[in-house]
Steps between C-alpha positions, in 0.01 A plus 500: 500500500443736790556522874282700737631572848222478760602415857806551724587809295680738738359278777622182666187283488227400255723368219313461173613548138285450188635378165341444162659293223328378180166598647565291813485661845700390803623632834824481691387481865162601636575629848309665780593842633604515864547802725425850374406531133707797382408530131191421297531176303349449157270196472587203282407628152294193400241293688657220710328248273730616218817435699637167376804451722660633819871455571574516874851595614445380858231423753499811722153654513615834358582304182223238501221612735250613235508178299174380665345840422601450137331158502190641668463747215531253216865392458527136396851487355818338629720623786866409456748481789776270623391184680601631845326829430182312405515311830530826692224664294260225599531579869544877467202563275276289724625696800434829323149388405432406862606851606274657236200295613570563870523876445177499298322306775623748763401802291158355426426440868563872556305591184194308616497685830534840334278440198791529255510307169664158493875491443623260231844341550764561235481127434400177673653161569315367195681757283835405654437131437399584144822678414709238684364247250654714225856472633756357259835411662818541294867429564790742511706536180236339276357703211124449486249624237199661671321683217531532124828690460579510873755276676625531858784375718548537878836563669550475878513855639558403867228714660256232619464126460411451133547865403627575153586763249315430177641510149218566253555452127234670287467463122269717291508570123815290476688713755613353834559709809610373837411664831616395845294569812719494809225444754636568848875444498633313801778603732840333462650266757173427675428160657271232356464628141750530218633842399326678209600346168597723205338535159725555199298704255178690433365778283305644792518457876263589782681518833375556853637781717384432856847593625601686185647794691620323815766254614463235765740534790823306437478169679628149519212256464627315809454823696121486445483224762724702733282810465179307552650313797597830661145633470357178645757497782440852629122476462467169684745627766262781587197269496345615174384343177662538159214564257596468133247611236592257228379426150350154520671379186875541464598718793357270768692202361822702485458605863432141608818397318691768691349415840583131448865604461478718812367211705741243358797724584368606845518869408237605760613437858292448812177424313541138399208371300344844445175471309455621144139531386404510133153651521385488140315209340617619159865507615466145630355381168772686310770335711358163397516604134865601545591164651317308226658693214753368255856486631624715210312811619742536793853631542798278586487564875132406520567191292785398733271524805240287323769248403600472868147387585413813697192717448627857439175662619416302816668511844424437870267760648316571174126533555249515217179697554204390290170606656399842628494352851863391452583855398325659798674263741842635395431834665391334825829311526720709736827343384722718277483371144544572130184550293499493119167606356350643182437732332851631444390864471258472796199590286294196593516161663598372842806724528273788595390317815861436597583866442209598724637282780866599460540850355432662837750279685848653543649156546376369161652551154330542163747378240438584134663268250361619169393794288225720647297681232397863536170537684515165682485459876841334486654803330343732757640301794840464337522875439440576868133574558424531873145364492299269278137398491420129508150356527364842597750538783788749511826322583820675607818388328743426784660184364846498344468533122769329291570416139693191401752639251590271214185287525341614177353299217565787258824590330625847585629746241827311454311171454267654243798641310677164514200335337456760225874488427474126433344572159774445243345753263334818619119486467331760279299626797474427871168570671520560875205412726413352841652775714389809684486812283845630593658154476363442148616839377843484664573149375392584144732802512782280633455252214527781246785700652712224652422199281439670164161335462184652363265483799151621582273472805145490357186604686182295478339513157822555304502297173814397309513338156757220518524468121571865421681577825284809550263618771139518387384663822692651789300579812570708805444363850164599646544520878214376712396793724585456864234560759525849641516557871155659488345202321671262742361695796158506341512126439619435854224724638242314293621166631494628857144630462387173342656312793312723744166430331578129501571520874170685554313227313671242718390683817145503368507126438642436848226719651233303315647179636459612864130410494449239767795613712451607858383859558819563697726411202285699257510808723880470537546472124269799446692719745833409333366593157350827628831592667689426178259714295521787750881489487515532120219757475716733709790489252 
């Protein structure tokens, strides 16, 4: 009975933990890394075909995004998640597969022109559909056997629709041990979802630490609408757009909920009927999943709105963008507006086009409403960079940059402590993961010094025997070397030279195409080329 820590160890993304019980192998989460990869991650220690079960804490891609990759490489077991989580996984994994295929197609067009080998996508839509067929929905608070000697039970953890902490009972050689995986713990007093629910007991606990060394700013939930209304008011007053990089699933719905309240209470003056664009097909699908979910997933306020016959996520002025043409048209509309678009960390998706059209405008505002991982474009903008590069073009950052305090799907340090304190008996060991290096270490230290718990923040590859309560292997973090300035310059110079040669080849093809033109046009073209060559030969 062993646990091997693989992903999201001293990092915030790529959650993946490997367990073996009675010769059976299973995973808790199988997520994709996003942003900068800080430490080397150990591979799954057995072939994917030998993984029998995956337990998914919630649908975010950093916890689920490599499930199709697992299927592609031979996994044919069952994937357990709550019913709402399964519904979100169906749309999110298909969306991720589409992105993988699109990127591969784009890379291969470039590869064909340059004679480079073909690029293979991480996985395809076929792989996503394959693993979707393996989904097994379960209910909260119901103990379910999943393997010989392994039972599970989900508890609502309030982070995302259908998210859950997972109780895992494991029996081997007549000895039972129970481990609880927190998943991402939700923030308290947030709209739409219920607060994180406690768990009473466990031998071992694995807890996230995204905000393990930080506190959210004190706030009244009702003030979120006031703060957002103020940003919208001053931006529209000066004729700009409010651009909100928003996670398609969870954060977008929370913002729509908030904007509905703003409009219902006339909190923005002088801009009656201002438009709000949701420019993310995935966000629009996710909103439909929210509205079709079981009533019991929601908090009392959300339930009361539903009981009144109102739709909590729809309001006058809401525009849904589906096609790429719809998306492009937004930036040709001169009217001040609010734009919600993915991805939330600005690493991909339509948000990058909206940033290109608004970052340089002093009258516009870029409003962040969620965590920005190290190394992402969102983090760079939030921390005050003066210029960014988008689609090969350097863009000055002149827009107002804001952060919506309090709008976080993650519990802060106090919320994490509240959850761990809910255990009636102290666990034998608490493993800390899913946080930046300093956050993991600081929170583990806090648990030991302030809570009297035995805590450890493992690096990837660390192995712990759950029966004996002893480490079998303790690894050190292996940092991934950063590119040096010299290598970056060299790479940039290589790209510039390659671009020059490509331009020269284009000129040659244009010259060849002049056959049949008038002598006058050919002579003019020749003189222009000769003048250009003479200019650069003198340098």
